[in-house]
N, C-alpha and C positions, 0 to 999 in steps of 0.2 A: 170150839177148840179143835185144833188139828195138831199135826206133828211134822217136823222137818224130817224127810226120809233121806235126802242127799243134798249136798252143796257142791257146785261145780264152777270152774273158772278156767279161762284160757286167755293168754296174752295175745293170741293171734286171731285173725278173722276166720278160723277154721270152723267147720260146721258143728262138730261136737265139742264138748268140754269135759275134761276128765274129772271124776269125783275126787273130792279132797276131804281131809279130816275137819276142816273149818274154812270159812271165808270171812273176810272183814268187809262190812258195808261202810262206806264213807258218805256222810251227809252231803246231799246235793251233787254227788258224783257217780255213785254206783258201787260195783264190786272192785275192791282193790286188786290191781294186777290184771283185770279183765280188759279185753280189747274194746269193750263198749263203755268204759269208764270215761265220764266227762260231763260237763254242764251243757255242752252242745252235742248235736247228733253225731253218732259214730258209725252207724250202719252205713255201709258204702253207698247204697242206693239213695239214701237221704242226704248224705254229704254232697253227692253229685248235684242234687237239686238246690239245696241251700244249707251250707255248712254252719250258718249262724243260728239255725233254729234250736230251741231248747231240746235237750235230750229227755224225752218222756219214756225212753226204753232203757233205763239204767239197769234194771233187774228184770230177768225173764223167769217167770214161775210157771210150773206145770203141776197138775194134780196127778199123783201116781195111779189114780183110778183110770186115767187115760192110758197109761202103759198097760194096765190090766186088760182094758177093752181092746187095745191093739194086739195084745198077745193072743186073745181069743180069736181075733180076725186073722191070725197067722203072721203077725209082725213081732219079731223079737226086738224090743226096744227097752233099753235100760236108762236110768237117770243120767242126764247130761248128753245123751246121744242126739237129742233134738235141739241142742244148744241152750238149754235152760241153765240158770244159775242155782235155782232152788226148786227141789221137788218136794211136794207137800202131800200128805195123806189126811183125809177127813174134812177137807174144806172144799165146797163146791165153788171153785174159783170162777168159773164161767158165769155163775149167777150173781156175783158180787157187783154192786153198782160202782161207777166211777167215784173216786174219793174215799173208798173204803181204806181203813188203816189196818195193815197186817203187822202185828207185833211178833217179831221173830226172836226167840231166845230171851235173854235177860234185858237187852237194851234196844236192839234195832227196830226201827219202824219204817215200813215201806207203804207209800200211798199208791193205790191202784190207779193207773192212768188209762188203761184200755186193753184191747185184745191184740194178740200177735196175729199177724196175717201170715198163714202158712205159705211157704214159697216152694218153688220147683226143686230146690236143693233137697227137699224131703224125698223126692223120687230118685235122686242120684244116690241117696243113702240106702233106701229100700224102695224098689219099684212098687208103685201103687200106694205108697204111704200118704202122699198128698191127698188123694181121694178119701183115704181112711180117716183123715182128721177134718174132713168137711162133711156136713150133713144138712138136712133140711128139717125145719120145725113143722108143726101142724099146719101153719099158714103158707108153707113153701119158701120161707125166708132161709137164706144161707146161714148155717151155724158153723163158726170156726172154733175148733176144739184144741188148737195147738198151744194153748196157754195164754197167760196174761202178762202185761208189762207194768212196771211201777218205777217210782222214783224214791230215793232214800231220803227220808225226813230226819231220822235219827240214826247215827251210825252204831255199829257194834259187831261183835263176833257172832256168827251163826254156825251151828253144828248139827249134824244128824242127831235126832232124838230131842231137839229143842221143841218146846211147845210153841204153837202158832195161835195167837189170839186175833180175833176179828172184831173190828169196831166200825159199824156202818155209819155213813155220814147222815146228817139230818135229812129228812124228806123235804122235797120230793127227790126220789132216787133217779139218777140218770143211768140207763143201761150202758153196758160196755160197747164201745165202738172201736174201730181200728186206730192204732197210733203208729 
């Protein structure tokens, strides 16, 4: 079990998203009022390649422990400033397999689809931030720490303080990859 720390939304393709008292998740679409709402891709780089592809990036989630880690490294980053919709404490989001269900609040269910690929906009926000959200594991493989993406299976209102439940998919588990 985890906890929602913050919820954020922006109707424009701006980098950050302001924190709100609540957001509404819409099944099959994403965050009501958010620029990335829709059944097909909304991220500008993906629209340019193929605007008909399914939107596997309806909801962006970050663990607040990343913000804590970044603060220790000298980066003052608050919820929403890296473009996430939901900031969560107490769940190791990066360790979840594809297909994990996150139950947010009373009703909403988000299915984890993959990793967010950090982009150069991070450095425009805070110089050096891109490198700070990348790491290497013991085998030398690149680790992306900028959060995960998901699709809304069941809609509902999500607020700070809501409980986050985690339901793993049946094995074999597939590790997160870029979406």
